N, C-alpha and C positions, 0 to 999 in steps of 0.2 A: 501491500500501499503506500502511496504517494506519501514525504510528510507535507503538510503547508507549506512550509518555507520556500520547499522545488516547486511549489507551483507559477506556474506563466496569470497574465490575467485571464487569459479565455478559461484557460482551467476553473480559475478562482470561480467567474461567473455560474459556469458549468457547476461548482460545489454547490455556490449558495445560491445557483434557481430553483432550487425543489424545497429552500425552504423559504421563497415569497421571496429576494431579494432581487432589489435591479440591479444593474448592469453596472452602475458608478459604485458600487458599497465594495465589488469583487475590486476595482480601480481602486478606493479608498486601503482597502487592505492591504493588495501585493503595496501603496506608495510607502502605508506606516512599514512593511516587512524588507521591502529589497532595494528603499529609496531611506528612511529613518533609521532604521535601522531598529527595529523597536518587534520586540516577540513577545512580551507578557499583553493579552488583550488588555488587559486593566487602562491602560495609558493610549488604550488611542481613542481620546476621548472623542473623536465626532460617530466615535459610530452609538450605535442601537443598545440597551444593555445584553438586545436580544442579542441582540450578529455574537458577543465581545463572549456570551454565555457559551453558545457554540463554539467558538474557537477553540475558548479552555475544553471543552468535549471531545477536541478533535483533536488534544493534546497540545497544541500551541505554545511553544515558550522556551526558554534560553536551549541551548544545547549543548551551553561548554562555561568552565567557569577558566578566569586565568587562574593560572598554578604561577606563575611566574613572569615575569614584564625584569631580560635583560636589557641593562642598557652597554652601549660600549662607547669607549672612547669619541668613535668619529661621529657617536648621533647615529648610529645604527641600532631600532629596540630589534632582539630575540622574543616573540610571545608562544612559550606556554603555553599552550590548553588542555584541561582535563575535559575529554567524552566522558555520554553521560553513565555508556558502560565502564568509566573506569580508564579509561586508555589515556592514551595523550599524545596531541598531534603539534608541530612545532610551526611560527611562521614565522617572517621576517618583513622588515621597514627598514626602506637602503632611503631614507633623504639624499636629494642631487648637491654639489656641489651651487652654491649659492649665486646667483646669476646662470642665463642661459650658458654660457660659456656656447663652444666649438665642439665636434660631434665625438670629435675625437676624444676631450678629457673628461663629456660628459660620461662616456662610455667606457672609459678606464674607472671610475667615480664608482660608477654602480653594477649591480650584479647580471643584470643586462638592462640598462634602460631602453625603453622603446619611446625615449624619448629622441634620440641620438636614433634608433634607428629612422626614424620617424625625417629626420633630420637631413638625413643622410641617401633614403630611397625619397623622398616624396619629394612633390612641387614645391618649393619655397607659398609658392601662396594657396596652396591648401593647410598648410602648420599653421596650428594655435598659438596665438602669444599669450605667454603667461602671463599674467600678472605680473609690477613692479611688488617687490619685496617678498610673493610670495615661492616660496620650496616648492621643488618637487618632489612628489615620494611615490617610489617602486614598492611594489610588494611583493613578494614570493609567498605563494601559497603549495597546501599538500594536499596530496591527494590522496592521499594511505595512508593507514597508520604500518606504517613501515614497508618496506619494500619486495619483491622475489626477483628481481632485475642482476644484481649478486655482485653488483662493479666492487672492484678491489677496494679501489680508492675511494667511495664512497661510505658514510656508513651509515646512511640510511638501510640499509640493506644488512645491516650487522644481525639484527634478529629474526631477518626473513616477513615476510608480509604477513603480518594478522588480519589483516581485514580489511577490504576498499571503506573510502570513505560517501556518506550520501553524499550527492549532489547540494542536498542542505548546509549538510557540515564544512563542505565546499567555499561556499558562500557566505557562509554562515561567518566564518573564516575576513574574509574583504568588511565582514558589517562591523562588526566587535572589534576589528582592528581601529578602523572608523576614528572610532570613536576617542584611540590615542595617538594621536595626531595630535604637535605640536601646532599652538597659535601661529599663524602665517603659512604651515602644510596644508598640501595640499594633494590628495590619492590621485596620480596621472598613470600611471599603470600598472599591469598584476600581469607578472609571471611563474602559472604552471612548474617550476622549477625547486618546489618543497622537498618534501619530506615521500618519496614511494613514484613509478609511472607509469605521470593522466592517463596513458592510452590505453594500460594495459585496463584500466576501471574506464572504459570509453563513455558509455551510455550519460553514466552522470562524469565524469565531464564534461561535456555535448553538451546538456543540461546547464552543467553551470557556467556553462562559458553564454549560454542565449538568456539569460538571467544575467547577468553581471554586466551583456550589451545591453539591457534589453530599454526603449528611452522615459520607458516610467519611471525604473528600477536605477540602478546608477547612471547606467547609463556610456558606461567605457564607452569608446571608439572601437570596432576589431583591428585597428592598428597599434592599439596602446597593448595588445594581450597576444599573449607570446607564451607558447607551450612549447613544452620541453619534450625532447626523446630519444631513448636509446634507439631508438630502431625498431618498431612496430612494423614491418610493412606492410601489412594489412591497415592495419591502424590509419596509416600515413592516407592509402590513399581514402580510406572511409571522409577522414578528416574533411578533406581535397576536393571532394564532393556533399559533404553535405554543409563546409562552409565560404564553398566557391574558391575556396586559399584567402579569404581574409583574414584567417585569424593567423598571425605570424607562428611563420616555425622554426623550432631551433634542435637541434639533430646533436645529440652526445656520441663522435664518432669516435677523438682519444688512440684510432690507431689509422695508417692509412696502405694495412696488411691483412690476410684472415686470421694471419698466427697469432701477430703480435692481439689480435685488437678482442682472439675468442679468448686468449689468455684471463685479459683486463676485464674483459664485458662477455660473462657466457652467453647473453640472445647472439649474439654473431654465431652460434655456433645454428642457431635457427632460419634466423635471416643473414649469411653472409654479406659482404659490401656489393658481390655486383646486383642483388637485389637493392639494395637497402639503394645502392646510387641509383637506381632504376627507377623509382620509387622516387625520387627529388626530387627525379629528370620532369618524375611527368605532371608534379604535385602546380596545382594550379595560380601562381604567383601572379599577380598583379603586374603590371607597367608599374615599373623604379624600384621594385618590393623586390627581397633577396632572402634566401635564408641562410640563420645564422648558423655555424659552421662552430659547436663546439668541442676543445679541446685539453682535454686537462694536460698537462706536461710532469712526467713523474720518472724523479733520476733515473739514468741507465735505463729505460725499458722503453723509450715514448718518443727520448728528446734528440735525437743524433738527428748531426743537420744532413745526412741519407735521405730519413724520413721526414723532414721535410721535405725537403724535393720530390720523394715519393708521395707525400701528400699534394705538392700542388696538383704534378700530375696526375692524379687521383680524383682529382673538382677541379679540373680541364671540361672548360663549356656548360657547366653551370654555375646557375646566380648564386655565389651566395658570397659572404661575410666571413671571416674566421676568427676568432673569440682563443686564444687563449691564455691557459687558465694552470700558474702555475698551483698542481697538488696543492690543496690544504691540509694536515695533521691529523687524521685520526683514532681515535686511543687502538682501534683495532686492527692496525695496521702498521707494519717496521718501512714499507714507504714513504720518499718523503719525496717533495718537489725539486726541478732543476734550479741549478743555480743561475743567478742573473747573464751571464755570459751565454750562458748555452739556450732561453731563454728569447730573448733579446738575438739572436745567429739567430735561430727559426724563425723568428718575425721575421725577420730581415731579408731571408730567401724567399719564403713568403710574402712578401708587401718585393718585391724584386721581380717576384715569376708575374705580377701583374695584378693579388689581392686586394683588399682594404682588413689588414691584421690589426687584431687589438689586441693588447696585454689588459686583462684582467685584474687592476688591481683586488687586492685585498680588501671586505671587511667584514669588520665585527670579530672575524677572529680569536681576537680575545674575552669573549663569551660566546663563541663555538657558532656560530652563524653563517658561517660563511658557506659557499660553495661545498658541497660535500661534506658537510659539518653534523643539518640536521639528525636526531638522531633518534632513538625511545630513550626514554628516560632507565637507566639502566641497563639497557642490553647491551647482553653478549652477545660473541657469533653465534651462530645456530648451526654451524656445524666444522665438524674437527676435521682440521688439517684445512682450514682458511688462509692462514698465514703464509702454507706449502704452496697452497695456489696460485699467492699473490709471485714465488717464485715462480712459476713458467715460464 
């Protein structure tokens, strides 16, 4: 049964019609939830007592409690949310640097600032100006409790997959986090890069995308929403068809050959590079838009000049830009980040090959909020030999 928070306005109309309620009441309920972030019917003051009582009977209410807000020295906030079943998830708020700045500087400052992507990939006259004094915030949200993908450099998969999140729990992270914004901050971008593989939980992810971009709710532009995937080929194709390519796509590649990628990312054994690259070529990108290739640089594993040259060849012909991510340390792994010389040498090879290539600055690592560091509280490796697998 669909949770009330996951309903669209049309679905609210259908749900309330048998009770004799008119369509405008459905829009009011949707607005209270999706625009104002109010989950408690008692606070929906312009609704009749009868409607509010009906919402209570349906189970409409808060989805989680805020367990902890970790505040980084760089302004990043990691929010730990406890779900109704006791599980925990994490979401991260990343304020951009003050001022609009160049696309390169902004993208270096945030985990994947969709404003920077827009500034590079869209016509200038289509860009929305940010009011003076407003600090843009990018939110990184989770789609699962844990993760089944088992990437060796990512803490989310340490304990394996516990369960999928419902669409209401995905969009609820955004609604709750908006209340944590500082004065002058404005939520501008949402990236599906937190705990879990978004496309492994496709139906809930797709519904949450429709809710976040609905004009009567939060109303995010589709070009300000990015879905990151480890490479689930059928679901990449489905996302492209369902949303016409309007949802920005980021792909965690991390290697340019099957042997290396399979050792780092088990999903490559099911969907090897050739199949993944075909799906990326077929993705229906709008004009002047590009796919983001995420490449975590792991010392001694995938950071050599030869691998950079190989990556440049593998990506040839694709409309992409590359984000290089020096690996962020995680407790479950003995792997570590590449040295700066390796990172910038890797970047130089890709830049000279004609690619837009950025090095992602580490944000929030002092509170374990950086890329790859989100994890279940108290999680331990699910299977023995985890570290041995890293050495493959």
